[in-house]
N, C-alpha and C positions, 0 to 999 in steps of 0.2 A: 860504197858507191854503187856496186853492182846490185846489191839487195834493194837499194832505193829505186833504181831504174826498173828492176823486176816488179817491185810493189806498185810502181806507177803504171807500168804496162798492164798488170792484172786489174788494177782499179779501172783503167780506161776500158778494158775489154768488158768488165762487168757492167759498165754504164752503157755500152753499145749493144749488148746482147738483147735487152728487151725490145730494141728497135728493129730486130731482125724479122719480125712477123707481126701481123695484125690479128689474124684469126686464131681461135683456140687450136686448130689443127696445125697451123704454121708455128705456133709457139711451142709445140711439143718437141722434145728432144729427138735425136736421130734414132733412138731405140725405143721410143714410146709407141704404143699401139694407137692407131688412129681409128676413130669411129665417125662414120658419116651416115646420113639418112634422116628423114623426117621423124619427129616424135610420133609415136603411135603406130609406126610401120617398122618392119624388120630392118634393123641397121646393117650397115656393111662394116666389117672389121678388117683392118689392114695391119698385118704384123710385118714389120720391116725385115728385110733380108740381112743376114750376117750378124744378128744380135743373139746373144746368149739369153735364154729364158731367166727371169728373176728367180731367186731362191726363197723369197718371202712373198706373202700375200700382198698384192697391190690393188688398191681401189682408187677410182677417180670418178667424181661426179661429172657426167657429161652435160646434164641439164638439171636444174633445180626442181624441187617439188614443194609441196606445201602441207601444212597440218603437223600432226604429231609424229616425231621420229620413232621408228620401230625399235623396240627393245626386246631382250630375251623374253620368250614366252608369248610374244605376239604372233598373230597370223598375218602373213604377207602374201598377197596375190600378185603374181608377176607374169610378164611375157619375157622371153629370153631367146638368145641365139648363142650357141657354143661352137668354138673353133679350136682345133688342136694346134698348139704352137709349132710343132715340128713340120707338119704338113700344110699348115695354113688353110685347111679344109674344114668346112662346117660339118659337125657330127650330129647336131640336134637343134631344134627350134620349136617354139610354141606358136609361131606365126604360121599361117597357112590355112587352107580350107579345112573346116571341121576341127581345128585346134582351139583350145580354150586356155585362159590363164591358168597357171600352175600355183597351187597353194604350198607355201613353205610354213609349216606349223608343227609344233611351237618353235619359233625362231630360237636358235641356240642349241636345240635338241632335235630338230627335224631330221627325218630320214633322207638327208641329202648329203653331199660331200661337205666336209668341214669348212672348206673355203666359202661356201654359201652361208653356213651358220654364222661364221665370223664376219664375212664381208657385207652382209645385208643389214647388220645392226646399224641403226641411224638413218636408214632410208626413209623417205617421205613419199606420199602419194604423188604421182606425176613425175617423179624423178627418173632419170636414166643414169645407171651406174655401170662402169666398167670394172670387171673383176679379172685379174690375172692371177691364177691359182697354181702354185707349184705342186708337184706330184704328191708331196707328203700331206697336203691338205685336199687332195683329190682322190685318186685311186692308187697311189703309191706305186709299187712295182708290179701291180696286176694289170694286165691288158683287159680292156673292156670292148669286146667285139672287134671288128676289123678296123674301126676308126680311131680308137684311143689306145696308143701303145703303152707298154709298161714304162713307168717313169715320166709320163707325159705331163707337160704344163698345159693347163686349159685356160682359154680366154672366153669370157662371157660378157655380153652386154645385156643388162637386165632393166626392163621398164617396170616400174612399180605401179600396179593398177590400184591397189588399196592396201592400207595398213589398219588392222583391227586389233585393239587392245585385248588383254586376257579376258 
């Protein structure tokens, strides 16, 4: 009888959860990174307090794109902003005066962190994608300057400017 009551309670909770929020931001879980800002402009990244960083690559499409999906070997032009999980501080951005989109090429073997080579497969022109990259797919146990600690999880929001085939 107790199992039936518990199952009924869980089923009711599952039905109520989708009604808890209307926007994409509100629908995110308590440990999900939030992204705000207009397309084509530098986004704002909010990492919630008290959450452990993920141990696997996480990707989430914040906005849709169009055209052909990027595959290994393609050239992908992007704008991006990067934030360190532990400090919640921005360490790099391609937005700003005198900055230009960055080329990731060839995708899958580009001279970027592996989280980008893996996390940008499937993007389309005009898309905005969130990448949460654990240390083993970023810089591992090596510190990178003053802003990226050894073992740091990195958070990027990447706007796809263009995707060009091989």
